[in-house]
C-alpha positions as CSV (number, residue, x, y, z in Angstrom):
1,M,141.1,45.8,-40.8
2,N,144.3,46.1,-38.3
3,D,147.3,46.7,-41.0
4,R,150.0,46.8,-38.1
5,H,153.2,45.3,-39.3
6,A,152.3,41.7,-37.9
7,N,155.1,41.1,-36.3
8,D,154.0,43.6,-33.6
9,H,153.7,42.6,-30.1
10,W,152.7,45.0,-27.9
11,G,153.9,44.6,-23.7
12,Q,157.2,43.0,-25.1
13,Q,160.5,44.5,-24.8
14,P,163.1,45.4,-28.1
15,A,166.4,43.2,-27.8
16,P,169.1,46.2,-26.5
17,D,170.8,46.2,-29.5
18,S,167.8,47.2,-31.4
19,A,166.8,50.7,-28.7
20,R,169.3,53.3,-30.5
21,G,167.0,52.6,-33.5
22,I,163.6,52.8,-32.4
23,C,164.3,55.8,-30.5
24,F,165.5,57.3,-33.7
25,C,162.4,56.5,-35.5
26,L,160.3,57.5,-32.8
27,V,162.3,61.1,-32.3
28,Y,162.6,61.3,-35.9
29,D,159.1,60.3,-36.7
30,L,157.4,62.4,-33.7
31,C,159.6,65.6,-35.4
32,C,158.0,65.4,-39.5
33,W,154.7,64.5,-37.3
34,L,155.2,68.4,-35.2
35,S,156.3,70.1,-38.4
36,T,153.6,68.5,-40.2
37,G,155.3,67.4,-43.2
38,R,154.6,64.8,-44.8
39,R,157.1,62.6,-47.1
40,A,158.6,58.8,-46.8
41,V,161.6,58.7,-44.5
42,P,164.5,59.5,-47.0
43,E,166.6,56.5,-47.7
44,E,170.1,57.8,-47.4
45,L,168.5,58.2,-43.4
46,E,170.5,54.5,-42.5
47,E,170.1,55.8,-39.3
48,Y,165.9,55.3,-39.5
49,T,165.8,50.9,-39.1
50,L,162.1,50.9,-39.7
51,G,163.1,50.1,-43.2
52,W,159.1,48.9,-43.8
53,L,157.6,52.3,-42.7
54,R,159.9,54.4,-45.2
55,A,157.3,54.5,-47.8
56,I,154.7,55.7,-45.0
57,D,154.5,59.8,-46.2
58,D,152.1,60.6,-42.6
59,P,154.6,60.7,-39.7
60,R,151.4,59.6,-37.5
61,R,150.6,56.7,-39.3
62,R,154.3,55.2,-39.3
63,M,154.0,55.6,-35.5
64,D,150.4,54.6,-35.1
65,R,152.6,51.1,-36.8
66,Y,155.3,50.8,-33.8
67,V,153.9,53.0,-30.7
68,N,151.1,51.4,-28.7
69,P,147.7,53.1,-29.6
70,A,147.2,54.5,-26.4
71,V,150.1,56.5,-25.7
72,L,150.0,57.7,-29.8
73,N,146.5,58.7,-28.8
74,S,146.8,59.9,-25.4
75,W,149.9,62.0,-27.0
76,E,147.2,63.3,-30.0
77,R,145.1,64.0,-27.5
78,A,147.1,66.5,-25.7
79,L,149.1,67.8,-29.0
80,Q,145.6,68.6,-30.5
81,P,145.0,72.4,-29.4
82,F,149.6,72.9,-31.0
83,F,148.1,71.4,-33.4
84,A,145.1,73.4,-33.7
85,S,146.7,76.7,-33.5
86,G,148.4,75.9,-37.6
87,V,152.0,76.4,-35.5
88,A,154.1,73.7,-36.8
89,L,157.6,72.7,-35.5
90,E,161.6,73.4,-37.4
91,P,163.5,70.3,-36.1
92,E,167.0,71.7,-36.2
93,L,168.7,67.9,-34.5
94,G,171.8,67.8,-36.3
95,E,174.7,66.4,-35.0
96,S,173.4,67.6,-31.6
97,G,172.2,65.7,-30.3
98,S,173.1,62.1,-27.9
99,F,171.4,58.5,-26.9
100,H,172.5,56.9,-23.5
101,D,171.7,53.5,-23.3
102,L,170.2,53.2,-20.1
103,G,169.5,49.6,-17.4
104,L,171.6,47.2,-20.2
105,R,174.1,46.0,-17.8
106,S,172.0,46.2,-14.8
107,G,169.7,44.2,-15.9
108,A,166.5,46.4,-15.2
109,L,164.4,47.2,-18.5
110,P,165.9,49.1,-21.3
111,Q,166.1,52.6,-21.8
112,S,167.4,55.1,-23.7
113,L,168.1,58.5,-23.3
114,L,167.9,61.5,-25.8
115,Q,169.4,65.0,-24.5
116,H,170.5,68.2,-26.5
117,G,173.0,70.9,-26.0
118,I,175.1,69.8,-22.2
119,D,175.6,66.0,-21.9
120,P,176.1,65.0,-18.7
121,Y,177.9,62.0,-19.0
122,T,180.3,63.5,-21.0
123,D,181.0,67.6,-20.2
124,S,181.0,69.2,-17.4
125,A,178.7,72.1,-16.0
C-alpha cells in the first residue's frame, strides 16, 4: 500500500512561496539521514513546513513523502558505501547558510540555492 500524502503530485512545481520551506525540509531531513539520527521533527522548528511529517522519526521515510522516488532511490544507492562505513555526519548549520530563490521573476522554473560560508549575493571576495 502506498502511504504517501494524499496531496502529492509528482511533476508539478511547488508554488514559489513554498519553495523555501520545502528546501529547508529537504536540507534538514538530508542532514538527519546522513547523521543516522532518528527522531521526530521538534515542534519548535517552525521552518519545517511539512507539518504532517513531523511525527515520523525516520528522515528517509519523511523524504519518501515529498522527494521523487526515483531520485531518492538513486541517492540511497549512491550513499550505500557511506552508510556501510558506519560514518555519520554531524551537521551544525546554524545561521551560516542562506537561501536564494532563483528564476521567480524571469518566468523560469523556481529554483533555490543553499550555500554555506561566503554568500556571493551579499559578500565580496
